[in-house]
N, C-alpha and C positions, 0 to 999 in steps of 0.2 A: 509493300508495294513501292516500287521506285517510279519518280516523276521522270519521263524521258523528254518531254517536250511540253511546253505551255503556250497556248496562244487561243485567242477567243475563237470559238465556233459556233455556229447556229445549232440549235437543239435537234434538228433534222440530220445532222451530221454526226453528232453524239448518239442519236439512236442507231443509225446506220454501223458506226463503229462497234457499239455494245452488242448489236444483233448478230454481229460475225462472231462472237464469242458462242460457245455451247453454253447451254442453260445451267448446267452443272458446274460450270466455271465461276459463275457469277457469285459475288458475295452477297449478303442479305439486302445490304443497303443499295447495290448495283441492281439486284431485282426490283426493289421498289422505285428505283430511278426509271428503270426500262418500262415498268407499268405505266408510270406516269408519261413518260414520252410516247408510248404506243397510243395512250388515250388522248394526248393533247396537241401532237404534232401533226399537222396536216398539209405540209409541205415536203416535196422531194429534196434531196442532197443538192442536186444540180441547179434546182430554182433558188434554193437558199444560198447557193455560193454566188450566183448571178446577182441575186438581189444586194447580196453584201458588197459585190464588187460595184454595182451602180451606186449605192448609198455612199461608199468611201469617196466617189468623185463629185459629190454634193457639199459644198461649203468644205469645213475642216473635220469632218466625221471620221473617227478613228475606228479600227476594226472592231473594238470592244464595244462601241456604241452602235456599229451597224448590227454585230450580231444581237444586241438587245431589241433592236428596231425590229429585226427579221422574226425574233421569236414572241415578240409581243403583238406586232402588226396592228399598231395604232391607227385608228380610223379618223381622229380629229386632232386640229393643232393643239389642244389642251392636252391631249396624251402626250404628244411629243413634247411639249413644255415640261411636264411631270419627269419624263425620262431624262431630260437634260437639265433639271432642276438643280442639281448639286456640282453641275460642271462649271468650269470657269469661263465657258463659252457660251454664247447664245446665237441661236439660229435666227436669220431673218424671216419674214413670213413668206418671201419667194422660195426660201429653201425648205421651209416645212410643207408648202404646197408641192414642191418638187418630191419631197420625200413620200408624201402621200400618194402622188402618181405611181410612183415606183413601187411601192408596196400594192397598190391596187392591182398592177399586172399579176401579181403573184398571188393574191388572195383567193381563195376558193368559196 
């Protein structure tokens, strides 16, 4: 299999892309991944993309970090700190509050 494009995407978009393939066309690992995504992703693609775009406007959040935030949907500042613990940047309290407000809009 050839890599055509590499960019961070939310899990909802990955599920949507994989669901377009016929079940017989999926490799064993892809079937396991699809099963996991079906069970654990509760956001639709448009909401995930909107959330990522809004998150990237907060502070200096990159697309990869926004995708992680959309996939995990942290509810507390301590969870956000864990996500950014290995990053070279730190978020202010105001930025973390803004992230939680944005994610609350998309949480089910």
